[in-house]
C-alpha positions in Angstrom: 3.1 5.9 42.7 0.4 8.1 44.2 -0.5 11.2 42.1 -2.8 13.7 43.8 -4.7 10.9 45.3 -6.0 9.6 42.0 -3.4 7.0 41.1 -2.2 4.3 43.5 0.2 1.7 41.9 -1.5 0.5 38.8 -5.0 1.6 39.9 -6.6 4.8 38.7 -9.5 6.3 40.5 -12.0 8.1 38.3 -13.6 11.2 39.8 -15.0 13.2 36.9 -12.4 15.9 37.3 -8.8 14.6 37.2 -8.5 12.1 34.3 -5.5 12.7 32.1 -4.8 11.5 28.6 -1.9 9.4 29.8 -4.3 7.6 32.2 -6.6 6.8 29.3 -3.8 5.3 27.4 -2.7 3.2 30.4 -6.3 2.0 31.0 -6.7 1.1 27.4 -3.5 -0.8 27.3 -4.3 -2.5 30.7 -1.0 -1.3 32.1 -3.4 0.3 34.7 -6.8 -0.7 35.9 -9.6 1.3 37.4 -10.1 1.5 41.1 -13.4 2.0 42.8 -15.0 5.2 41.7 -14.5 8.2 43.9 -17.4 8.1 46.5 -18.2 11.8 46.2 -18.3 11.7 42.5 -20.6 8.6 42.5 -22.9 10.4 45.0 -22.9 13.4 42.7 -23.9 11.2 39.7 -26.7 9.7 41.8 -28.0 13.1 42.8 -28.0 14.1 39.1 -29.9 10.9 38.2 -32.6 11.7 40.8 -32.8 15.3 39.7 -33.2 14.2 36.0 -36.0 11.8 36.8 -37.9 14.4 38.8 -37.5 17.0 36.0 -38.6 14.6 33.3 -41.7 13.6 35.2 -42.9 17.2 35.5 -41.6 18.9 32.3 -40.4 18.5 28.7 -36.8 17.3 28.8 -35.1 16.5 25.5 -34.6 12.7 24.9 -36.4 11.8 28.2 -39.9 13.1 27.8 -39.5 13.9 24.0 -38.0 12.3 21.0 -34.6 13.3 19.7 -33.3 15.1 16.6 -36.2 16.1 14.4 -38.5 14.2 16.7 -37.8 16.6 19.5 -41.3 18.0 19.3 -42.9 14.6 19.9 -43.8 13.9 23.5 -43.1 10.6 25.3 -45.3 9.7 28.2 -43.8 9.2 31.6 -45.2 5.7 31.7 -43.4 4.7 28.5 -40.5 3.0 30.1 -39.5 1.3 26.8 -38.7 4.6 25.1 -35.1 4.4 26.3 -34.5 0.9 24.9 -36.2 1.9 21.6 -33.8 4.8 21.4 -30.7 2.6 22.0 -31.9 0.0 19.5 -32.5 2.5 16.8 -29.2 4.3 17.3 -27.0 1.2 17.7 -26.5 1.1 14.0 -22.7 1.7 13.7 -21.2 0.1 10.6 -17.8 -1.1 9.5 -15.2 -3.3 11.2 -15.3 -3.9 14.9 -12.9 -1.6 16.7 -9.7 -2.8 18.4 -10.1 -3.6 22.1 -7.9 -0.8 23.3 -10.0 1.8 21.5 -13.2 0.5 23.0 -11.5 0.4 26.5 -10.4 4.0 26.0 -14.0 4.9 25.3 -15.3 3.1 28.4 -12.7 5.0 30.6 -13.7 8.4 29.2 -17.4 7.8 29.4 -17.3 6.5 33.0 -15.3 9.5 34.0 -17.6 12.0 32.2 -20.6 10.5 33.9 -19.0 11.0 37.3 -18.8 14.7 36.5 -22.5 14.7 37.4 -24.2 16.4 34.6 -25.7 13.4 32.6 -28.4 12.3 35.0 -27.8 8.6 34.3 -28.3 5.6 36.6 -25.1 5.3 38.7 -25.3 1.5 38.1 -24.3 2.3 34.5 -21.0 3.8 35.8 -20.2 0.9 38.0 -20.9 -1.5 35.1 -18.6 0.4 32.8 -15.8 0.3 35.4 -16.5 -3.4 36.0 -16.0 -4.1 32.3 -12.9 -1.9 32.1 -11.4 -3.8 35.1 -12.2 -7.3 33.7 -11.0 -6.7 30.2 -14.4 -7.3 28.6 -15.7 -4.8 26.1 -18.7 -4.4 24.0 -18.4 -5.1 20.2 -18.4 -1.6 18.7 -18.2 -0.9 15.0 -16.1 1.8 13.5 -18.5 4.3 11.7 -21.5 6.1 13.1 -20.4 9.6 14.2 -19.7 12.9 12.5 -18.3 14.9 15.5 -21.6 15.7 17.3 -21.6 12.8 19.6 -20.6 9.1 19.3 -24.2 8.1 19.4 -24.0 4.8 17.5 -21.0 3.4 19.4 -22.4 4.4 22.8 -25.8 3.0 21.9 -24.1 -0.3 21.1 -22.5 0.0 24.5 -25.8 0.8 26.2 -27.5 -2.3 24.6 -24.5 -4.4 25.7 -25.0 -3.1 29.3 -28.7 -4.0 29.0 -27.8 -7.6 27.8 -28.9 -7.1 24.2 -25.6 -6.7 22.4 -22.5 -8.9 22.3 -19.4 -8.5 24.4 -15.8 -9.5 23.5 -14.4 -11.3 26.5 -10.7 -12.2 26.1 -8.8 -14.4 28.5 -11.9 -15.5 30.4 -13.1 -12.0 31.2 -16.7 -11.7 32.1 -19.0 -8.8 31.2 -20.9 -7.0 33.9 -24.4 -8.2 34.9 -27.1 -6.6 32.8 -28.2 -3.2 34.0 -31.9 -2.3 33.7 -32.2 0.9 31.6 -35.3 3.1 31.3 -36.2 6.2 29.3 -34.1 8.4 31.6 -30.8 6.5 30.9 -30.6 6.2 27.1 -29.8 9.6 25.8 -27.9 10.4 29.0 -25.5 7.6 28.2 -25.0 8.2 24.5 -24.8 12.0 24.5 -21.0 12.1 24.4 -17.9 12.0 22.2 -16.3 9.4 24.4 -15.0 7.2 21.6 -13.6 10.1 19.7 -11.9 11.4 22.8 -10.5 8.0 23.7 -9.1 7.4 20.3 -7.6 10.9 20.3 -5.9 10.2 23.6 -4.4 7.0 22.2 -3.2 8.8 19.1 -1.6 11.6 21.1 0.2 9.1 23.3 1.5 7.2 20.3 2.6 10.3 18.3 4.3 11.8 21.4 6.5 8.7 21.7 7.4 8.8 18.0 8.1 12.5 18.2 10.4 11.9 21.1 12.2 9.1 19.2 12.7 11.3 16.2 15.1 13.6 18.0 17.8 10.9 18.7 17.3 9.6 15.2 17.9 13.1 13.8 20.9 13.5 16.1 22.4 10.3 14.7 21.9 11.6 11.2 23.5 14.9 12.1 26.5 13.1 13.4 26.7 11.0 10.3 26.9 14.0 8.0 29.2 16.1 10.3 26.5 18.7 10.7 26.6 22.0 12.6 25.2 22.6 16.0 24.8 26.3 15.4 21.2 26.0 14.5 20.5 24.6 18.0 22.3 27.4 19.9 20.5 28.9 22.8 20.9 32.5 21.5 19.1 31.4 18.3 16.2 30.0 20.2 16.0 33.0 22.6 15.8 35.4 19.6 12.5 33.7 18.5 11.2 32.2 21.7 8.7 29.5 20.8 8.5 27.0 23.5 8.5 23.8 21.4 11.3 25.0 19.2 13.4 25.8 22.3 12.7 22.4 23.8 13.6 20.6 20.6 16.9 22.5 20.3 17.7 21.9 24.0 17.1 18.2 23.5 19.5 18.0 20.6 22.1 19.8 22.6 21.7 17.4 25.5 21.8 14.3 23.3 24.9 15.5 21.5 26.7 17.0 24.6 27.1 20.5 23.0 27.1 23.7 24.9 24.5 26.4 24.7 26.8 28.4 22.4 28.4 25.8 20.2 31.5 26.6 18.1 30.9 26.8 14.3 32.4 23.9 12.5 34.9 24.2 9.7 33.7 23.6 6.1 30.0 24.1 5.4 28.5 27.4 6.3 25.1 26.0 7.0 23.3 22.6 6.7 20.2 21.7 4.6 16.8 22.4 6.2 16.5 18.8 7.4 19.1 19.7 10.0 19.1 23.4 10.2 15.4 23.9 10.6 14.7 21.0 12.9 13.8 23.2 15.9 11.5 25.4 13.8 9.7 22.4 12.3 9.7 19.9 15.2 8.8 22.5 17.7 5.3 23.3 16.4 4.5 19.6 16.7 5.5 19.6 20.3 3.3 22.7 20.9 0.4 21.2 19.0 0.7 18.1 21.1 0.4 20.2 24.3 -2.6 22.1 22.9 -4.4 18.9 22.0 -3.6 17.5 25.4 -5.1 20.5 27.1 -8.3 20.3 24.9 -8.7 16.6 25.6 -8.2 17.1 29.3 -11.1 19.5 29.4 -13.3 17.2 27.3 -12.7 14.0 29.2 -13.6 15.7 32.5 -16.6 17.6 31.1 -20.3 17.1 31.8 -21.0 17.9 28.2 -24.3 15.9 27.8 -27.3 17.5 26.3 -29.3 18.4 28.3 -27.1 19.3 31.2 -28.7 18.3 34.5 -27.8 20.9 37.1 -28.0 19.7 40.6 -27.4 23.2 42.0 -30.1 24.8 39.9 -32.4 21.8 39.8 -32.8 22.5 36.1 -32.1 20.9 32.7 -30.2 23.1 30.3 -30.4 22.4 26.6 -27.2 23.3 24.8 -24.5 22.5 22.2 -21.6 21.3 24.3 -21.6 18.0 22.4 -20.2 19.8 19.3 -16.5 18.9 19.2 -15.0 21.8 17.2 -12.1 22.3 19.6 -11.2 18.7 19.4 -11.5 18.5 15.6 -9.3 21.6 15.1 -6.7 20.6 17.6 -6.5 17.1 16.0 -6.1 18.7 12.5 -3.4 21.1 13.7 -1.5 18.3 15.4 -1.6 16.0 12.4 -0.4 18.7 10.1 2.4 19.7 12.4 3.6 16.1 12.8 3.5 15.7 9.0 6.0 18.5 8.7 8.3 16.7 11.1 8.0 13.4 9.1 8.8 15.3 5.9 12.0 16.5 7.6 13.0 12.9 8.2 12.8 12.2 4.5 14.9 15.2 3.8 17.6 13.9 6.2 17.3 10.5 4.5 18.1 12.1 1.2 21.1 13.9 2.7 22.4 10.6 4.0 22.5 9.3 0.4 24.6 12.2 -0.8 28.4 11.8 -0.9 28.9 15.6 -0.5 27.5 15.2 3.0 28.7 11.8 4.1 32.0 11.5 2.2 30.8 8.0 1.3 29.6 6.4 -1.9 26.1 7.4 -3.2 23.2 5.8 -1.3 25.7 4.5 1.3 26.6 1.7 -1.1 29.4 -0.7 -0.4 32.5 -1.3 -2.6 30.7 -3.3 -5.3 30.3 -1.4 -8.6 27.0 0.7 -8.8 25.9 -0.5 -5.3 22.4 0.7 -4.5 22.8 0.6 -0.7 19.8 2.4 0.9 18.5 3.8 -2.4 15.1 2.1 -2.0 14.6 3.5 1.5 13.9 6.9 -0.1 11.1 5.3 -2.1 9.7 3.4 0.8 9.8 6.4 3.1 8.2 8.5 0.4 5.4 6.0 0.1 4.7 6.0 3.9 4.9 9.8 3.9 2.3 9.8 1.1 -0.1 7.7 3.2 0.6 10.1 6.2 -0.2 13.1 4.0 -3.5 11.6 3.0 -4.7 11.1 6.5 -3.5 14.6 7.5 -6.1 16.2 5.4 -8.2 18.4 7.7 -11.2 16.5 8.9 -12.9 19.7 10.0 -13.4 20.7 6.4 -16.2 18.1 6.3 -19.8 19.1 6.3 -23.1 17.4 6.9 -26.8 18.4 7.3 -28.7 15.8 9.3 -32.0 14.9 10.9 -34.3 16.7 8.6 -32.1 19.8 8.7 -32.2 20.5 12.4 -28.6 19.5 12.8 -27.0 21.6 10.1 -23.3 21.4 10.9 -20.8 18.7 11.9 -17.2 18.9 13.2 -16.0 15.5 12.0 -13.8 15.2 15.1 -14.5 11.5 15.0 -12.9 11.2 11.5 -10.0 13.4 12.8 -9.4 11.0 15.7 -9.2 7.9 13.4 -6.9 9.8 11.0 -4.6 10.7 13.8 -4.4 7.1 15.0 -3.4 6.1 11.5 -0.8 8.8 11.1 1.3 7.2 13.9 2.0 4.0 12.0 3.1 5.8 8.9 5.3 8.2 10.8 7.0 5.2 12.5 7.9 3.7 9.1 9.3 7.0 7.8 11.5 7.4 10.8 12.6 3.8 10.8 14.0 4.3 7.2 16.1 7.2 8.4 17.3 5.3 11.4 18.5 2.4 9.2 20.4 4.8 7.0 21.9 6.8 9.8 23.3 3.8 11.6 24.7 2.4 8.3 26.4 5.8 7.6 28.0 5.9 11.0 29.3 2.3 10.6 30.7 3.1 7.2 32.4 6.2 8.6 33.6 4.3 11.7 31.9 7.0 13.8 30.1 6.7 17.1 28.9 9.1 19.7 31.1 9.8 22.7 30.2 7.0 25.2 29.4 9.5 27.9 26.6 11.1 25.9 22.9 10.2 25.8 23.2 9.8 22.1 25.6 6.9 22.6 22.8 5.0 24.4 20.6 5.5 21.4 23.3 4.4 19.0 24.1 1.3 21.0 20.4 0.4 21.1 20.1 0.6 17.3 23.5 -0.8 16.4 23.0 -3.8 18.6 19.7 -4.7 16.9 20.4 -3.7 13.2 22.1 -6.1 10.8 25.6 -4.9 10.1 26.0 -6.3 6.6 26.7 -3.6 4.0 26.2 -5.6 0.7 23.1 -5.0 -1.4 20.2 -7.0 0.1 16.5 -6.5 1.0 16.1 -4.0 3.8 12.5 -4.9 4.8 13.6 -6.7 7.9 16.0 -3.9 8.9 13.2 -1.3 8.8 10.9 -3.6 10.7 13.5 -3.9 13.5 14.1 -0.2 13.4 10.4 0.5 13.8 10.4 -1.7 16.9 13.3 0.3 18.4 11.6 3.7 18.4 9.8 3.2 21.7 13.2 2.5 23.3 14.7 5.6 21.6 11.9 7.7 22.9 13.1 7.0 26.4 16.8 8.0 25.8 
């Protein structure tokens, strides 16, 4: 469907101003493909390139008529056209495993869009080549490590050499790379002065974790039904008394799923539930808010002309600056991971409650009738192990520090590390939540309970119950958790 003129069907037009994180995820997954670049944006990029070439021929412009880093004081002659390729070759030293295709495609989408913002001063042929690759499915081979949050120099230098015909492409399903693009000393730094890989990975991580967060609410609601929990904690007056947006949204979602009014009637029996149920809005809500904050930060970044130097068409000037420093991204990623970790911890708390006869009125660990049946006992261990991995990757990347290039670059944001950590957190969160889902469905079956068929929660329960093995005897639950993991995307849509 058209969206402000930027999306038509499965084609997304890049214009340097309107790219969204959801667009990046779609382009990376190839559920959408790039359209021809916006003509005005391409013309803007062309004017920037001409301006940069003129300025570099008449003055000292970092990376064009000088070296880079601690070599910034060394002049490069205007006739030294090989300077750009030397710069790319020297910086294309990323190490580690090659990155998955979708992460590289996300990088290509971000970089093409940023260049269309018109501040880089790069040859417009580079932009069209990036879009050609993104459309065909070909992507340069890019290795994992080479950035510390002050620009993805190594990954983008590998991309630049691929565009010049000196670095390999990965071409699945008969895809063909774009024809080589001649690059000179005006194009090299202009291409690599960006955090495009970090931003692309961050957009993918945000898309993944938003889906898992959405799935966690129907899973939690199934657990709440299984233990006969109270809906008081989700009452509208409670949320209005402390009006955080994410908390109110989480509570409203639970009420909708479970078909309860804004002012639910207190149940008989327990006065209040454990934190895993009672504090869900207050713990899940910050993760929703942190997701929105990260989205806003990324939206600024992927549409920014953040290259150093900034080539200003209006002023006919080059401004040297620090817009490449990704502090906002690093801090937003760290906050998001820590908030999501709290939500995952809450899932393990509900899993523990599902093992307690005082809450379920069933045998310990949801065991069957056999003596000392262990039921879902091992799921607490498995979920705890996955949570431990998630906790490890939730350590704030922004605590990192580096002094580089003979001391002239004396700080680093490590946003690049934060992006990779956030990507890894999604897989661990899925495993934690899948363990809870297996236990919740088992408890509901043992209690012969099911949501009212007219409720949205009934759709979630039917989706899970139809797919999960109904056998209650002690047996390995590995396959059950794998199936539950695959159900989460469907539950996110309920």
